C-alpha positions in Angstrom: -26.8 10.0 19.6 -26.2 12.5 16.9 -24.6 14.9 19.3 -22.2 12.1 20.5 -21.3 11.1 17.0 -20.7 14.8 16.1 -18.5 15.2 19.2 -16.5 12.1 18.4 -16.0 13.3 14.8 -14.8 16.7 16.0 -12.4 15.0 18.5 -11.1 12.8 15.8 -10.5 15.8 13.5 -8.8 17.7 16.2 -6.5 14.8 17.1 -5.5 14.5 13.4 -4.1 18.1 13.6 -1.4 16.9 16.0 -0.4 13.5 14.8 0.4 11.4 11.7 -2.4 9.2 10.3 -2.6 5.5 11.3 -2.5 2.8 8.7 -6.2 2.0 9.2 -7.1 5.6 8.4 -5.0 5.5 5.2 -6.7 2.2 4.1 -10.1 3.6 4.9 -9.4 6.7 2.7 -9.7 9.1 5.5 -6.4 10.9 4.9 -5.3 13.5 2.4 -2.3 13.9 0.2 0.6 13.2 0.4 -0.2 10.4 2.9 -3.4 9.0 1.3 -4.1 5.6 -0.1 -3.2 6.7 -3.7 0.3 7.8 -2.6 0.8 4.6 -0.5 -0.1 2.6 -3.6 2.4 4.5 -5.7 5.0 4.1 -3.0 4.6 0.3 -3.1 4.4 0.3 -6.9 7.8 2.1 -7.0 9.2 -0.8 -4.9 7.5 -3.4 -7.1 5.5 -4.6 -4.0 2.0 -3.3 -4.7 0.6 -6.9 -5.1 0.2 -7.2 -1.3 -2.0 -4.1 -1.2 -3.9 -5.3 -4.3 -4.5 -8.5 -2.5 -5.8 -6.7 0.6 -8.1 -4.5 -1.4 -9.4 -7.4 -3.5 -10.2 -9.4 -0.3 -11.8 -6.3 1.2 -14.0 -6.1 -1.9 -14.8 -9.8 -1.7 -15.9 -9.4 1.9 -18.1 -6.5 0.9 -19.6 -8.7 -1.7 -20.3 -11.4 0.9 -21.9 -8.8 3.2 -24.1 -7.6 0.3 -25.2 -11.2 -0.3 -26.1 -11.8 3.3 -28.0 -8.5 3.5 -29.9 -9.5 0.3 -30.9 -12.8 1.9 -32.2 -11.1 5.0 -34.1 -8.5 3.0 -35.8 -11.3 1.2 -37.4 -12.4 4.5 -35.3 -15.6 4.9 -32.7 -16.3 7.5 -29.1 -17.3 6.7 -29.8 -20.6 8.5 -32.6 -21.4 6.0 -30.8 -20.1 2.9 -27.3 -21.5 3.5 -27.3 -24.1 6.4 -23.8 -25.2 5.7 -22.4 -21.8 6.2 -24.6 -21.2 9.2 -23.2 -24.3 10.9 -19.6 -23.4 9.9 -19.9 -19.9 11.3 -21.6 -21.0 14.5 -18.8 -23.5 15.2 -15.8 -21.6 13.9 -16.8 -18.0 14.2 -17.2 -15.5 11.3 -16.4 -11.8 10.6 -20.0 -11.5 9.3 -21.6 -12.6 12.6 -23.5 -9.4 13.2 -24.8 -9.5 9.6 -26.0 -13.1 9.6 -27.4 -12.9 13.1 -24.9 -14.9 15.2 -24.3 -14.2 18.8 -21.5 -11.7 19.6 -19.2 -14.4 21.0 -19.2 -16.1 17.6 -18.0 -13.0 15.8 -14.4 -12.7 14.7 -12.9 -9.2 14.8 -11.4 -7.8 11.7 -8.9 -5.0 10.9 -11.2 -4.2 8.0 -13.6 -2.3 10.2 -11.9 -1.9 13.6 -8.2 -1.5 12.9 -7.6 -3.4 16.2 -5.4 -6.4 16.9 -6.6 -9.7 15.7 -8.0 -12.1 18.2 -6.5 -15.2 19.6 -8.4 -17.4 17.2 -6.9 -15.7 14.2 -3.4 -15.8 15.8 -3.8 -19.5 16.2 -4.7 -19.7 12.5 -1.4 -18.1 11.7 0.6 -20.5 13.8 -1.2 -23.9 13.4 -1.0 -25.6 10.1 -4.2 -27.5 10.9 -6.2 -24.3 10.4 -4.7 -23.7 7.0 -8.0 -24.6 5.3 -9.6 -21.6 6.8 -7.7 -19.2 4.6 -8.6 -18.8 1.0 -8.9 -16.4 -1.9 -11.5 -13.8 -2.6 -12.5 -11.8 -5.6 -13.5 -8.3 -6.3 -16.8 -8.3 -8.1 -19.2 -10.7 -9.7 -18.9 -9.0 -13.1 -15.3 -9.1 -14.1 -13.8 -7.4 -17.1 -12.6 -10.6 -18.7 -13.8 -14.1 -17.9 -10.8 -16.2 -17.0 -11.1 -20.0 -16.8 -8.1 -21.3 -14.9 -6.4 -24.6 -15.3 -7.5 -27.5 -13.1 -6.6 -26.7 -9.5 -5.1 -30.2 -9.0 -2.3 -29.1 -11.2 -1.6 -26.0 -9.3 -0.6 -27.5 -6.0 0.3 -31.1 -5.8 1.8 -31.8 -2.3 4.7 -33.6 -4.1 5.3 -30.8 -6.6 5.0 -27.6 -4.6 7.0 -25.0 -6.6 9.4 -22.6 -4.8 7.7 -19.8 -2.9 8.4 -16.2 -2.2 10.4 -15.5 0.9 9.4 -12.0 1.8 6.0 -10.5 2.8 6.0 -8.8 -0.7 5.7 -10.5 -4.1 8.9 -11.8 -5.6 7.4 -13.0 -8.8 10.3 -11.8 -11.0 8.8 -8.4 -11.3 10.9 -5.2 -11.2 10.1 -1.8 -9.7 7.5 0.3 -11.4 10.4 2.6 -12.3 11.4 0.1 -15.0 8.1 -1.7 -15.5 5.2 0.6 -16.4 2.6 -2.0 -17.0 0.2 -2.5 -14.1 -2.4 -5.0 -13.2 -6.0 -3.7 -12.8 -6.9 -2.1 -9.5 -9.7 -3.3 -7.2 -12.9 -1.4 -7.7 -14.3 0.5 -4.8 -18.0 0.0 -5.8 -19.7 -3.3 -6.5 -21.7 -3.1 -9.8 -25.0 -4.8 -9.3 -27.2 -5.6 -12.3 -28.7 -8.6 -10.6 -28.9 -10.2 -7.2 -25.7 -11.7 -5.9 -25.6 -15.4 -5.9 -23.3 -17.9 -4.2 -21.7 -18.7 -7.5 -20.6 -15.1 -7.6 -18.9 -15.6 -4.3 -17.1 -18.7 -5.6 -16.0 -16.8 -8.8 -14.7 -14.0 -6.6 -12.7 -16.3 -4.4 -11.4 -18.3 -7.4 -10.1 -15.2 -9.1 -8.2 -14.1 -6.0 -6.7 -17.6 -5.5 -5.4 -17.9 -9.0 -4.2 -14.3 -9.1 -2.4 -14.0 -5.7 -2.0 -17.4 -4.1 -1.2 -19.9 -6.8 2.6 -20.3 -7.3 4.1 -18.2 -10.2 4.2 -20.0 -13.5 1.6 -22.6 -12.6 -1.3 -20.6 -14.1 -1.2 -19.2 -17.6 -2.3 -15.7 -16.7 -0.4 -12.4 -16.9 -2.0 -11.3 -13.7 -0.6 -14.2 -11.6 1.5 -12.5 -9.0 2.0 -14.7 -5.9 2.4 -13.0 -2.6 4.3 -14.4 0.3 2.4 -16.1 3.1 3.9 -18.2 5.9 3.4 -22.0 5.4 0.6 -22.1 7.9 -1.5 -19.7 5.8 -0.8 -21.0 2.3 -3.7 -22.4 0.4 -2.6 -25.2 -1.9 -5.8 -26.0 -3.8 -9.1 -24.5 -4.7 -11.4 -27.4 -5.4 -14.5 -25.4 -6.4 -15.2 -24.0 -9.8 -17.1 -20.9 -10.8 -18.4 -22.7 -13.9 -19.9 -25.6 -12.1 -22.3 -25.4 -9.2 -21.3 -27.6 -6.2 -23.4 -30.8 -6.0 -21.7 -33.2 -3.6 -21.8 -32.8 0.2 -18.1 -32.2 0.4 -18.3 -29.4 -2.2 -21.2 -27.8 -0.3 -19.2 -28.0 3.0 -16.2 -26.5 1.2 -18.3 -23.7 -0.2 -19.2 -22.7 3.4 -15.6 -21.6 3.9 -15.8 -19.1 1.0 -16.9 -16.0 2.9 -14.2 -16.3 5.6 -11.6 -18.1 3.5 -9.0 -15.3 3.2 -9.6 -13.5 6.5 -6.4 -14.8 8.2 -4.3 -14.1 5.1 -5.7 -10.6 4.9 -4.8 -10.0 8.6 -1.3 -11.1 7.9 -0.9 -8.8 4.9 -2.3 -6.0 7.0 0.3 -6.5 9.7 3.1 -6.9 7.2 2.3 -3.6 5.5 1.6 -1.8 8.8 4.9 -2.9 10.4 7.2 -2.8 7.3 6.1 -0.7 4.4 3.9 1.9 6.1 6.6 3.3 8.5 8.9 3.8 5.4 6.1 5.4 3.6 5.5 7.9 6.4 9.2 8.7 6.5 9.2 9.3 2.8 6.1 11.4 2.5 5.7 13.0 5.9 9.3 14.1 6.2 10.2 14.6 2.6 8.6 15.6 -0.7 10.9 14.1 -3.4 10.9 10.7 -5.1 14.2 8.7 -5.2 14.6 9.4 -8.9 14.1 13.1 -8.5 16.5 13.2 -5.5 19.1 11.3 -7.7 18.8 13.9 -10.5 19.3 16.7 -8.0 22.5 14.9 -6.7 23.9 14.8 -10.3 23.0 18.4 -11.1 24.3 19.6 -7.7 27.7 17.9 -8.2 28.0 19.4 -11.7 27.1 22.9 -10.4 29.5 22.5 -7.4 32.3 21.6 -9.8 31.4 24.7 -11.9 31.4 27.0 -8.9 34.7 25.6 -7.5 36.3 25.9 -11.0 35.2 29.5 -11.3 36.3 30.3 -7.8 39.8 28.9 -8.2 40.1 30.6 -11.6 39.3 34.0 -10.0 41.9 33.4 -7.3 44.7 32.1 -9.5 44.1 34.7 -12.2 43.9 37.4 -9.5 40.8 39.0 -11.1 40.1 42.5 -9.8 38.1 43.8 -8.2 37.8 41.1 -5.5 34.1 41.9 -5.2 33.5 39.9 -8.4 34.0 36.8 -6.4 30.7 37.4 -4.6 29.0 36.3 -7.8 30.1 32.7 -6.8 27.1 32.6 -4.6 25.0 31.9 -7.6 26.4 28.4 -8.6 27.1 27.7 -4.9 23.5 28.4 -4.0 22.0 26.0 -6.6 24.7 23.4 -6.0 24.2 23.3 -2.2 20.4 23.4 -2.5 20.4 20.4 -4.8 22.9 18.4 -2.7 21.1 19.0 0.6 17.7 18.4 -1.1 19.1 15.0 -2.2 20.3 14.3 1.3 17.0 15.1 3.0 14.8 14.1 0.0 13.1 17.5 0.5 13.0 20.5 -1.8 12.2 23.6 0.4 11.1 25.7 -2.6 8.4 23.1 -3.4 7.4 22.9 0.2 6.9 26.7 0.4 4.7 26.3 -2.7 2.7 23.5 -0.9 3.8 20.8 -3.4 5.0 17.3 -3.1 6.0 14.8 -5.7 3.8 11.8 -6.5 5.9 10.4 -9.3 9.2 11.9 -10.6 8.6 15.6 -11.4 4.8 15.3 -11.0 3.4 17.4 -8.2 0.3 17.4 -6.0 -0.8 19.8 -3.3 -0.1 19.0 0.3 -3.4 18.9 2.1 -2.8 17.0 5.3 -2.5 19.7 8.0 0.0 18.0 10.3 2.2 16.8 7.5 2.2 20.3 6.0 3.5 21.7 9.4 6.2 19.0 9.6 7.4 19.6 6.1 7.3 23.4 6.5 9.5 23.1 9.6 12.0 20.8 7.8 12.0 23.2 4.8 12.9 26.1 7.0 15.8 24.0 8.5 17.0 23.0 5.1 16.8 26.6 3.9 18.9 27.7 6.9 21.4 25.0 6.3 21.8 25.9 2.6 22.2 29.6 3.5 24.9 28.9 6.0 26.8 26.7 3.6 26.5 29.1 0.7 27.6 32.1 2.8 30.6 30.2 4.2 31.8 29.0 0.8 31.4 32.4 -0.8 33.2 34.2 2.0 36.0 31.6 2.0 36.7 32.2 -1.7 36.4 36.0 -1.3 38.8 36.1 1.6 41.6 34.0 -0.1 44.2 36.5 -1.5 44.7 36.3 -5.3 47.9 35.0 -6.8 48.4 35.0 -10.5 50.1 31.9 -11.8 
């Protein structure tokens, strides 16, 4: 078994040397700069669209919290059926992504991109297309011990069927926020470790789900919280109310039945966000970081500087011609402004600085560098850097020889 695992690990490492990483590998933190999760987060933050990744990470953390709860129950010697009969019945009838943890049969287990990175199954696809399954989606939280306790307003005010506020219309948040280029304040990031000072309870799961609902799924402006950033979901996946409260333990049978939905509540929404990022933002991220090493702001600065230097070079060249400065060999010094001008202009066009590539550097934020560590990306960028350098050299030589060859004529 160990030999097979080692062989699979070696095959995976060898395959990574000849291809770009997949989105699942980036989310599972198995890639290195400049195509790692940190750089992907910064890429979305620059577009003002990082809330969808925050939501995915928070739901992932919530699911880890639920798994830890189920494992604690099993370690105590009790079965999930004895400890939480409502959830057991719900999972047996509807399926659950925790099937292997709670001891359900394999055919009652829903697949998740969280662990497999594969396509969602037919049951989840139906959840995305049938409004009747809307109740299966719901919010999740990151950890039982939050930094600040937040008591939301009554959920009945959040989403009344008759007073449903306008929603976002793209897969990314449109909550009136601007790009991180102009808005430097950022909501807290999801932790990667669950702090555990005590056993996890079901109230912790409710608090986790409640926090995610009021942070990501309640319409903007309906909750008095600075961290309320609604993300877009299609109508079939929207959750309009959250009837449970983290401050009051469920007593009625309807509340207990509703609490059984908590572990799987946001699974369909999480899958939708995964596909939205994988099909939209992630390809643009790879084009930006695997084929270039500059941020848009840095590229724009290079464009401005390049145009100024080109104007200086052309002005000096025409001055040497129309003043008929001798000897003509002095015109060869025009290669200096031309070299920097063409380098900056072509760097802007390709969003790639060959000098930084040769030094093994890529920009994370404007004018802040990190070392390129992903082998295949390093080879791709090195090849493009050589091409850009060749193109710059050809343009500089052509411009310099052109101004050298023109006969002087004093005006």
